[in-house]
C-alpha positions as CSV (number, residue, x, y, z in Angstrom):
1,S,10.3,-32.5,41.1
2,A,12.2,-33.7,44.2
3,Q,14.1,-30.6,44.2
4,E,11.0,-28.6,44.3
5,M,9.3,-31.1,46.9
6,K,12.8,-30.5,49.1
7,R,12.2,-26.7,48.7
8,M,9.0,-27.1,49.9
9,E,10.1,-29.2,53.2
10,N,13.1,-26.3,53.4
11,M,10.6,-23.7,54.0
12,S,7.9,-25.6,56.1
13,S,10.5,-26.6,58.3
14,L,12.2,-22.9,58.7
15,L,8.4,-21.5,59.1
16,H,8.0,-23.4,62.0
17,G,11.9,-22.9,63.2
18,S,11.4,-18.9,63.1
19,V,8.0,-17.7,64.4
20,P,7.8,-16.8,68.5
21,E,5.8,-18.4,70.6
22,D,3.1,-15.4,70.2
23,F,3.0,-16.0,66.4
24,Q,2.9,-19.8,66.7
25,R,-0.7,-19.3,68.6
26,L,-1.6,-18.6,65.1
27,E,-0.3,-21.7,63.5
28,P,-3.5,-23.5,61.9
29,K,-4.2,-26.8,63.8
30,S,-5.0,-28.5,61.2
31,E,-1.5,-28.6,59.9
32,R,-0.2,-31.1,63.2
33,E,-3.9,-33.0,62.9
34,A,-3.0,-33.6,59.4
35,A,0.9,-34.3,60.4
36,E,0.8,-38.1,59.6
37,Q,-1.5,-38.5,56.7
38,P,0.4,-38.6,53.2
39,W,-0.2,-35.9,51.0
40,E,-2.0,-36.9,47.5
41,M,-1.4,-34.8,44.7
42,V,-4.1,-32.8,42.7
43,M,-2.8,-30.9,40.4
44,D,0.9,-30.8,38.2
45,K,1.9,-28.0,36.9
46,K,4.9,-26.2,35.8
47,H,5.1,-23.3,38.4
48,F,2.1,-24.3,40.3
49,R,1.5,-28.1,42.4
50,L,-1.3,-28.9,44.6
51,W,-1.6,-31.4,47.3
52,R,-4.4,-32.1,49.6
53,R,-4.5,-34.9,52.9
54,P,-7.3,-35.9,55.0
55,I,-7.6,-33.9,58.3
56,E,-8.0,-36.8,61.0
57,G,-11.4,-37.2,62.4
58,T,-13.4,-35.0,59.9
59,H,-14.7,-35.0,56.5
60,L,-12.6,-32.5,55.7
61,Y,-9.0,-32.0,53.8
62,Q,-6.2,-29.8,54.2
63,Y,-4.6,-28.4,50.9
64,R,-0.8,-27.2,49.6
65,V,0.2,-25.1,46.7
66,F,3.7,-24.6,46.3
67,G,4.2,-22.1,43.2
68,T,7.1,-20.1,41.7
69,Y,7.1,-16.6,40.3
70,T,10.4,-15.5,38.2
71,D,8.9,-12.2,37.0
72,V,7.7,-10.1,40.1
73,T,9.9,-9.7,43.8
74,P,8.5,-11.2,46.9
75,R,7.7,-7.7,48.0
76,Q,5.0,-7.2,45.5
77,F,3.8,-10.5,45.9
78,F,3.5,-10.2,50.0
79,N,1.8,-6.5,49.5
80,V,-0.6,-8.0,47.2
81,Q,-1.6,-10.5,49.7
82,L,-2.0,-7.8,52.8
83,D,-3.5,-5.2,50.6
84,T,-7.5,-5.9,50.9
85,E,-8.5,-2.3,48.9
86,Y,-6.8,-3.4,45.9
87,R,-8.1,-7.3,46.0
88,K,-11.2,-5.9,46.0
89,K,-10.3,-4.3,42.0
90,W,-8.4,-7.8,40.9
91,D,-10.4,-10.4,42.5
92,S,-14.0,-10.5,41.0
93,L,-15.2,-13.2,43.7
94,V,-15.0,-10.4,46.7
95,I,-18.2,-8.9,47.9
96,K,-16.9,-7.4,51.2
97,L,-13.4,-7.0,52.5
98,D,-13.0,-5.1,55.4
99,V,-10.1,-4.3,57.8
100,I,-12.6,-4.3,61.1
101,E,-10.0,-4.0,63.7
102,R,-5.9,-3.7,63.6
103,D,-3.6,-4.1,66.9
104,L,-1.0,-1.7,66.6
105,A,0.7,-3.3,69.2
106,T,1.1,-6.8,67.6
107,G,0.3,-6.3,64.1
108,S,-2.7,-8.1,64.0
109,E,-5.2,-7.4,61.7
110,V,-9.4,-8.9,61.7
111,I,-10.8,-9.0,58.3
112,H,-13.8,-9.5,57.1
113,W,-14.8,-11.3,54.0
114,V,-17.4,-12.2,51.8
115,T,-17.1,-14.0,48.8
116,H,-19.2,-14.9,45.9
117,F,-20.5,-19.0,45.6
118,P,-21.7,-20.0,42.0
119,Y,-25.9,-20.1,41.7
120,P,-27.4,-21.5,43.7
121,M,-25.4,-21.8,46.6
122,Y,-24.8,-18.8,48.8
123,S,-22.0,-16.9,49.5
124,R,-19.8,-17.0,51.8
125,D,-18.2,-15.1,54.8
126,Y,-15.3,-15.6,56.6
127,V,-13.9,-13.2,59.7
128,Y,-10.7,-14.4,60.6
129,V,-7.7,-12.9,62.2
130,R,-4.2,-12.1,60.2
131,R,-0.4,-11.9,61.4
132,Y,2.6,-11.2,59.3
133,R,6.0,-11.2,59.5
134,V,9.2,-10.2,57.3
135,D,12.2,-12.2,58.5
136,K,15.3,-10.5,57.4
137,E,17.4,-13.4,59.1
138,N,15.8,-16.5,57.4
139,N,14.8,-14.3,54.1
140,M,11.2,-15.2,54.5
141,M,8.3,-13.7,54.6
142,V,5.2,-15.5,56.6
143,L,1.3,-14.8,56.9
144,V,-1.1,-16.6,59.2
145,S,-4.7,-16.6,59.6
146,R,-7.4,-18.3,61.1
147,A,-10.7,-18.2,61.9
148,V,-12.5,-16.1,64.9
149,E,-15.5,-14.8,66.0
150,H,-15.8,-10.5,66.4
151,P,-19.0,-8.9,68.1
152,S,-19.3,-6.0,65.3
153,V,-19.8,-8.9,62.6
154,P,-22.6,-11.1,63.3
155,E,-23.5,-13.4,60.9
156,D,-26.0,-12.5,58.5
157,P,-28.8,-14.4,57.2
158,E,-27.7,-13.8,53.5
159,Y,-24.4,-15.2,54.2
160,V,-22.8,-18.6,55.2
161,R,-20.6,-18.3,58.1
162,V,-17.6,-20.4,57.4
163,R,-15.9,-21.1,60.9
164,T,-13.3,-23.2,60.0
165,Y,-10.6,-21.8,58.3
166,E,-7.0,-21.8,58.7
167,S,-3.8,-20.8,56.4
168,Q,-0.5,-20.2,56.6
169,M,1.7,-18.6,53.7
170,V,5.5,-18.7,53.4
171,I,7.8,-16.6,50.4
172,R,10.5,-17.5,50.1
173,P,12.8,-15.0,47.2
174,H,14.9,-16.6,45.1
175,K,17.8,-13.6,46.1
176,T,16.1,-10.6,47.9
177,F,13.0,-9.0,48.8
178,D,12.9,-6.4,45.8
179,E,14.6,-9.3,43.2
180,N,12.4,-11.1,40.6
181,G,11.9,-14.3,41.6
182,F,10.5,-16.2,44.9
183,D,8.7,-19.6,45.6
184,Y,5.6,-19.7,48.2
185,L,4.4,-22.5,50.0
186,L,0.8,-22.1,51.1
187,T,-1.3,-24.4,53.3
188,Y,-4.8,-24.2,54.1
189,S,-7.7,-25.7,55.4
190,D,-11.3,-24.5,55.7
191,N,-14.9,-25.7,56.0
192,P,-17.4,-23.7,53.2
193,Q,-20.2,-25.9,54.0
194,T,-20.0,-27.3,50.5
195,V,-19.2,-30.5,48.8
196,F,-16.7,-28.8,46.6
197,P,-13.4,-27.5,47.6
198,R,-12.2,-23.9,47.2
199,Y,-10.3,-24.1,44.3
200,C,-13.0,-26.0,42.6
201,V,-15.5,-23.6,43.6
202,S,-13.2,-20.5,41.7
203,W,-12.9,-22.6,38.6
204,M,-16.8,-23.2,38.5
205,V,-17.2,-19.0,38.9
206,S,-14.5,-18.9,36.6
207,S,-15.8,-21.2,33.9
208,G,-18.9,-19.5,34.3
């Protein structure tokens, strides 16, 4: 609806207005590169909408998801995004998911993630840095990630290394961080070196 789109735009603008300079360096470049391209609706459901738009000068797309939950608190959802050990239990596609380095001063974490792709494709692995922020003043939570290189995780011939990966998530409570109900806005792009975008690959795996 127009109201949902307006809320999405407000969340996006709040993100850009509230993130400190050192945090902005993790902002996906594709957000800026794709700024002039129109969004194309890919999926439209009651509490889940998916758009995409081409990233200029590449064959890649940037994706944007706008969703709503009414039976979960924002803090619970946020913690699930951060909890790598818990994700190993609920995400059947995870082959490996480890925090390989933490910077206590900045809150940054370097993650190594290996995810299953459907046969006959090789599994993909990602090495990325992520940072997060709970912005009490603007009543939102932000999680930003992007691909990096790390000396302790060299390429493995068993996997295809994904070198282009950027995402940002904004969680906006309907009331407070600890009361049920929130909207989330996820903007991401990656290059898994396949003709299928990630949401299609996930569907292919779940469908057998």
